[in-house]
MARBA-3410 file (N, C-alpha, C, O; in Angstrom, 1 decimal):
136
159.2,298.9,207.7,159.0,297.8,206.9,157.6,297.5,206.5,156.7,297.6,207.4 ~ 157.3,297.2,205.3,155.9,297.0,204.9,155.6,295.5,204.9,156.3,294.7,204.3 ~ 154.6,295.1,205.7,154.2,293.7,205.9,153.2,293.3,204.8,152.2,294.0,204.7 ~ 153.5,292.2,204.1,152.6,291.7,203.0,152.2,290.3,203.3,153.0,289.4,203.4 ~ 150.9,290.1,203.4,150.3,288.8,203.7,149.9,288.2,202.3,149.2,288.8,201.5
150.3,286.9,202.1,149.9,286.2,200.8,148.6,285.4,201.1,148.5,284.6,202.0 ~ 147.7,285.6,200.2,146.5,284.7,200.2,146.8,283.4,199.4,147.8,283.4,198.7 ~ 146.1,282.4,199.7,146.4,281.1,199.1,146.5,281.1,197.6,147.4,280.5,197.0 ~ 145.6,281.8,196.9,145.6,281.8,195.4,146.9,282.4,194.9,147.3,281.9,193.8 ~ 147.5,283.3,195.5,148.7,283.9,195.1,149.8,282.8,195.2,150.7,282.7,194.3
149.8,282.1,196.3,150.8,281.1,196.5,150.7,279.9,195.6,151.7,279.4,195.1 ~ 149.5,279.5,195.3,149.3,278.4,194.4,149.9,278.8,193.0,150.6,278.0,192.4 ~ 149.6,280.0,192.6,150.1,280.4,191.3,151.6,280.6,191.3,152.3,280.2,190.3 ~ 152.1,281.0,192.4,153.6,281.2,192.6,154.3,279.8,192.5,155.3,279.7,191.8 ~ 153.7,278.8,193.1,154.3,277.5,193.1,154.2,276.8,191.8,155.1,276.2,191.3
153.1,277.0,191.1,152.9,276.3,189.8,153.5,277.0,188.6,153.8,276.4,187.6 ~ 153.6,278.4,188.7,154.1,279.1,187.6,155.2,280.1,188.0,155.0,281.2,188.4 ~ 156.4,279.6,188.0,157.6,280.2,188.5,157.8,281.6,187.9,158.4,282.5,188.6 ~ 157.4,281.9,186.7,157.7,283.2,186.1,156.5,284.1,186.0,156.6,285.1,185.4 ~ 155.4,283.7,186.5,154.1,284.5,186.4,154.2,285.7,187.3,155.1,285.9,188.1
153.2,286.6,187.2,153.1,287.8,188.0,153.0,287.5,189.5,153.6,288.2,190.3 ~ 152.1,286.5,189.9,152.1,286.2,191.3,153.5,285.8,191.9,153.8,286.2,193.0 ~ 154.3,285.1,191.1,155.6,284.7,191.5,156.5,285.9,191.6,157.3,286.0,192.5 ~ 156.4,286.9,190.7,157.1,288.1,190.8,156.7,288.9,192.0,157.6,289.5,192.7 ~ 155.4,288.9,192.3,155.0,289.6,193.5,155.5,289.0,194.8,155.9,289.6,195.7
155.5,287.6,194.8,156.0,286.9,196.0,157.5,287.3,196.2,157.9,287.6,197.3 ~ 158.3,287.2,195.1,159.7,287.5,195.2,160.0,288.9,195.7,160.9,289.1,196.5 ~ 159.2,289.8,195.2,159.3,291.2,195.7,159.0,291.4,197.2,159.7,292.1,197.9 ~ 157.9,290.7,197.6,157.4,290.8,198.9,158.3,290.2,200.0,158.1,290.4,201.2 ~ 159.2,289.3,199.6,160.0,288.6,200.6,161.4,289.3,200.7,162.3,288.8,201.4
161.6,290.4,200.0,162.8,291.2,200.1,162.6,292.6,200.7,161.5,293.1,200.5 ~ 163.6,293.1,201.3,163.5,294.5,201.9,163.1,295.5,200.8,163.6,295.4,199.7 ~ 162.2,296.4,201.1,161.7,296.9,202.4,160.4,296.2,202.8,159.7,296.7,203.6 ~ 160.2,295.0,202.3,159.0,294.2,202.6,159.3,293.1,203.5,160.4,292.6,203.6 ~ 158.2,292.6,204.2,158.3,291.4,205.0,157.1,290.5,204.6,156.0,290.9,204.9
157.4,289.4,204.0,156.3,288.5,203.6,155.8,287.7,204.8,156.5,287.4,205.7 ~ 154.4,287.5,204.7,153.8,286.7,205.8,152.8,285.7,205.2,152.2,286.0,204.2 ~ 152.8,284.6,205.8,151.8,283.5,205.5,151.1,283.1,206.7,151.8,282.8,207.7 ~ 149.8,283.0,206.6,149.0,282.5,207.8,149.2,281.0,207.9,149.2,280.3,206.9 ~ 149.3,280.5,209.1,149.5,279.1,209.3,148.3,278.3,208.7,148.5,277.2,208.2
147.1,278.9,208.7,145.9,278.2,208.1,146.1,278.1,206.6,145.6,277.1,206.0 ~ 146.9,279.0,206.0,147.1,278.9,204.5,148.0,277.7,204.1,147.7,277.1,203.1 ~ 148.9,277.3,205.0,149.7,276.1,204.7,148.7,274.9,204.7,148.9,274.0,203.8 ~ 147.8,274.8,205.6,146.8,273.7,205.6,146.0,273.7,204.3,145.7,272.7,203.7 ~ 145.5,274.9,203.9,144.7,275.1,202.7,145.5,274.7,201.5,145.0,274.1,200.5
146.8,275.1,201.4,147.7,274.7,200.3,147.8,273.2,200.1,147.7,272.6,199.0 ~ 147.9,272.5,201.3,148.0,271.1,201.2,146.7,270.4,200.7,146.8,269.5,200.0 ~ 145.6,271.0,201.2,144.3,270.5,200.7,144.1,270.7,199.2,143.7,269.8,198.4 ~ 144.5,271.9,198.7,144.3,272.2,197.3,145.2,271.3,196.4,144.8,270.8,195.4 ~ 146.5,271.2,196.9,147.4,270.4,196.1,147.0,268.9,196.1,147.2,268.2,195.1
146.6,268.4,197.2,146.1,267.0,197.3,144.9,266.7,196.4,144.9,265.7,195.8 ~ 144.0,267.7,196.3,142.8,267.5,195.5,143.0,267.8,194.0,142.6,267.1,193.2 ~ 143.7,269.0,193.7,143.8,269.4,192.3,145.1,269.1,191.6,145.1,268.9,190.4 ~ 146.2,269.0,192.4,147.5,268.8,191.8,148.3,267.7,192.5,149.4,268.0,193.0 ~ 147.8,266.5,192.7,148.5,265.5,193.5,149.8,265.2,193.0,150.7,264.8,193.7
150.0,265.3,191.7,151.3,265.0,191.1,152.3,266.1,191.2,153.5,266.0,190.7 ~ 151.9,267.2,191.8,152.8,268.4,192.0,153.0,268.7,193.5,153.5,269.8,193.8 ~ 152.7,267.8,194.4,152.9,268.0,195.8,154.4,268.3,196.1,154.7,269.0,197.0 ~ 155.3,267.7,195.3,156.7,267.9,195.5,157.0,269.4,195.4,157.9,269.9,196.0 ~ 156.3,270.1,194.4,156.6,271.5,194.3,156.1,272.3,195.5,156.8,273.3,195.9
155.0,271.9,196.1,154.5,272.5,197.3,155.5,272.3,198.4,155.9,273.3,199.1 ~ 156.0,271.1,198.6,157.0,270.8,199.7,158.3,271.6,199.5,158.9,272.2,200.4 ~ 158.7,271.7,198.2,159.9,272.5,197.9,159.7,274.0,198.2,160.6,274.7,198.8 ~ 158.5,274.5,197.9,158.2,275.9,198.1,158.2,276.2,199.7,158.8,277.1,200.1 ~ 157.5,275.3,200.4,157.4,275.5,201.9,158.8,275.5,202.5,159.1,276.4,203.3
159.7,274.6,202.1,161.1,274.6,202.6,161.8,275.9,202.3,162.6,276.3,203.1 ~ 161.6,276.4,201.1,162.3,277.7,200.7,161.6,278.9,201.4,162.3,279.9,201.7 ~ 160.3,278.8,201.7,159.6,280.0,202.2,159.8,280.2,203.7,159.9,281.3,204.2 ~ 159.9,279.1,204.4,159.9,279.2,205.9,161.0,280.1,206.4,160.8,280.8,207.4 ~ 162.2,280.1,205.8,163.3,280.9,206.3,163.1,282.4,206.0,163.7,283.3,206.6
162.2,282.8,205.1,162.1,284.1,204.6,160.7,284.8,204.9,160.6,286.0,204.6 ~ 159.8,284.1,205.4,158.5,284.7,205.7,158.2,284.5,207.2,158.7,283.6,207.8 ~ 157.3,285.4,207.7,156.8,285.2,209.0,155.5,284.3,208.9,154.6,284.6,208.1 ~ 155.4,283.3,209.7,154.2,282.5,209.8,153.4,283.1,210.9,153.8,283.1,212.1 ~ 152.2,283.5,210.6,151.3,284.1,211.6,150.1,283.2,211.9,149.7,282.4,211.1
149.6,283.4,213.1,148.5,282.5,213.6,147.2,283.3,213.4,147.2,284.5,213.3 ~ 146.1,282.6,213.5,144.8,283.2,213.4,144.2,283.4,214.8,144.1,282.4,215.6 ~ 143.9,284.6,215.2,143.4,284.8,216.5,142.0,284.2,216.6,141.3,284.1,215.6 ~ 141.6,283.7,217.8,140.3,283.1,218.0,139.2,284.1,218.0,138.1,283.8,217.5 ~ 139.4,285.3,218.5,138.4,286.3,218.6,138.1,287.0,217.2,139.1,287.3,216.5
136.9,287.2,216.9,136.5,287.8,215.7,136.8,289.3,215.7,136.8,289.9,216.7 ~ 137.1,289.8,214.5,137.4,291.2,214.3,136.1,291.8,213.6,135.6,291.2,212.7 ~ 135.7,293.0,214.0,134.5,293.6,213.4,134.6,293.8,211.8,133.5,293.7,211.2 ~ 135.8,294.0,211.3,135.9,294.2,209.8,135.6,292.9,209.0,135.4,293.0,207.8 ~ 135.6,291.8,209.7,135.4,290.5,209.0,134.1,290.5,208.3,134.0,289.8,207.2
133.1,291.1,208.8,131.8,291.1,208.1,131.8,291.7,206.7,130.9,291.5,205.9 ~ 132.9,292.4,206.4,133.1,293.0,205.0,133.4,291.9,204.0,133.3,292.2,202.8 ~ 133.8,290.8,204.4,134.3,289.7,203.6,133.1,288.7,203.4,132.6,288.1,204.3 ~ 132.7,288.5,202.1,131.5,287.6,201.8,131.8,286.2,202.2,131.0,285.5,202.9 ~ 133.0,285.7,201.8,133.3,284.3,202.1,133.8,284.1,203.5,134.8,284.6,203.9
133.0,283.4,204.3,133.4,283.2,205.7,134.7,282.5,205.9,135.4,282.6,206.9 ~ 135.1,281.7,204.8,136.4,281.0,204.9,137.6,281.9,204.8,138.7,281.6,205.2 ~ 137.3,283.1,204.2,138.4,284.1,204.1,138.5,285.0,205.3,139.5,285.7,205.5 ~ 137.5,285.0,206.1,137.5,285.9,207.3,138.7,285.7,208.3,139.3,286.7,208.8 ~ 139.1,284.4,208.5,140.2,284.2,209.4,141.5,284.8,208.8,142.4,285.2,209.6
141.7,284.8,207.5,142.9,285.4,206.9,142.9,286.9,207.2,144.0,287.4,207.5 ~ 141.8,287.6,207.1,141.7,289.0,207.4,142.0,289.2,208.9,142.8,290.1,209.2 ~ 141.4,288.4,209.7,141.7,288.5,211.1,143.2,288.4,211.5,143.7,289.1,212.3 ~ 143.8,287.4,210.9,145.2,287.2,211.1,146.1,288.4,210.6,147.0,288.8,211.2 ~ 145.7,288.9,209.4,146.4,290.0,208.8,146.3,291.2,209.7,147.3,291.9,209.9
145.1,291.5,210.3,144.9,292.6,211.1,145.8,292.5,212.4,146.4,293.4,212.9 ~ 145.7,291.3,213.0,146.4,291.0,214.3,147.9,291.1,214.1,148.6,291.7,215.0 ~ 148.4,290.7,212.9,149.9,290.7,212.7,150.3,292.1,212.2,151.5,292.3,212.0 ~ 149.4,293.0,212.0,149.8,294.3,211.5,150.2,294.4,210.0,151.0,295.2,209.6 ~ 149.6,293.5,209.2,149.8,293.5,207.8,149.4,294.9,207.2,148.4,295.4,207.5
150.2,295.3,206.2,149.9,296.5,205.5,149.2,296.2,204.2,148.4,297.0,203.8 ~ 149.5,295.1,203.6,148.9,294.7,202.4,148.5,293.2,202.4,149.2,292.4,203.0 ~ 147.4,292.9,201.8,147.0,291.5,201.5,147.1,291.3,200.0,146.4,292.0,199.3 ~ 148.0,290.4,199.5,148.0,290.1,198.1,147.1,289.0,197.8,147.2,287.9,198.4 ~ 146.2,289.2,196.9,145.2,288.2,196.6,144.6,288.4,195.1,144.8,289.5,194.5
144.0,287.3,194.7,143.3,287.4,193.4,141.8,287.1,193.7,141.0,287.0,192.8 ~ 141.5,287.0,195.0,140.1,286.6,195.4,139.2,287.8,195.4,139.4,288.8,196.1 ~ 138.1,287.7,194.6,137.2,288.8,194.6,136.5,289.1,195.9,136.0,290.2,196.1 ~ 136.4,288.1,196.7,135.7,288.4,198.1,136.5,289.4,198.8,136.0,290.2,199.6 ~ 137.9,289.4,198.7,138.7,290.4,199.3,138.7,291.7,198.4,138.5,292.8,199.0
138.9,291.5,197.1,139.1,292.6,196.3,137.8,293.5,196.2,137.9,294.7,196.0 ~ 136.7,292.9,196.3,135.4,293.7,196.2,134.9,294.1,197.6,133.8,294.7,197.7 ~ 135.7,293.9,198.6,135.2,294.3,200.0,135.5,295.8,200.2,136.2,296.4,199.4 ~ 135.0,296.3,201.3,135.2,297.7,201.6,136.4,297.9,202.5,136.6,298.9,203.1 ~ 137.2,296.8,202.7,138.3,296.9,203.6,139.4,297.9,203.0,139.7,297.8,201.8
139.8,298.8,203.9,140.8,299.7,203.4,142.2,299.5,204.1,143.2,299.9,203.6 ~ 142.2,298.8,205.3,143.4,298.5,205.9,143.3,297.1,206.6,142.4,296.9,207.5 ~ 144.1,296.2,206.2,145.2,296.3,205.3,144.7,296.6,203.9,143.6,296.3,203.5 ~ 145.6,297.1,203.1,145.3,297.4,201.7,145.2,296.0,200.9,146.0,295.2,201.1 ~ 144.1,295.9,200.1,143.9,294.6,199.4,144.4,294.9,198.0,144.0,295.8,197.3
145.4,294.1,197.5,146.0,294.3,196.2,146.1,293.0,195.4,146.3,291.9,195.9 ~ 146.0,293.2,194.1,146.3,292.1,193.1,147.8,292.1,193.0,148.5,293.0,193.2 ~ 148.3,290.9,192.5,149.7,290.7,192.3,150.3,291.8,191.4,151.4,292.3,191.6 ~ 149.6,292.0,190.3,150.1,293.0,189.2,150.2,294.4,189.8,151.2,295.1,189.5 ~ 149.2,294.8,190.6,149.3,296.1,191.3,150.5,296.2,192.1,151.2,297.2,192.1
150.8,295.2,192.9,151.9,295.2,193.8,153.2,295.2,193.0,154.2,295.9,193.4 ~ 153.4,294.4,192.0,154.6,294.4,191.2,154.9,295.8,190.6,156.0,296.2,190.6 ~ 153.8,296.4,190.1,154.0,297.7,189.5,154.2,298.9,190.5,154.7,299.9,190.1 ~ 153.8,298.7,191.7,153.9,299.7,192.7,155.4,300.0,193.1,156.2,299.1,193.1 ~ 155.7,301.2,193.3,157.1,301.6,193.7,157.3,301.1,195.2,156.4,301.2,196.0
158.5,300.7,195.5,158.9,300.3,196.8,158.9,301.4,197.8,159.2,301.2,199.0
END
């Protein structure tokens, strides 16, 4: 089974734009042969983003969380630093990488250039469109 971790920006797009490419990637990644994963820290970040930028759409976030919890693995962020973290420019993204590595993620789905432009090779860093187009 291929484990796919969702970055926050993919989930925000999925929640707000039901038919967009990130939403297609999300739906693909929560079905076999994939296993979708969301870092527990990402739920906190989603709540902050929606409270600040989309306060009138918090109901969509709550609806998404209720639907996601039965089909994704929620993973924690290890306290100890991983050496590959230094490849990520944005220190706020480093715990996501740490959690992905600890959980054995094969892919991180993101639109974040701090991930996409890093030298990280495992887990594989992919845009939603790349993932949607990739063969299962």
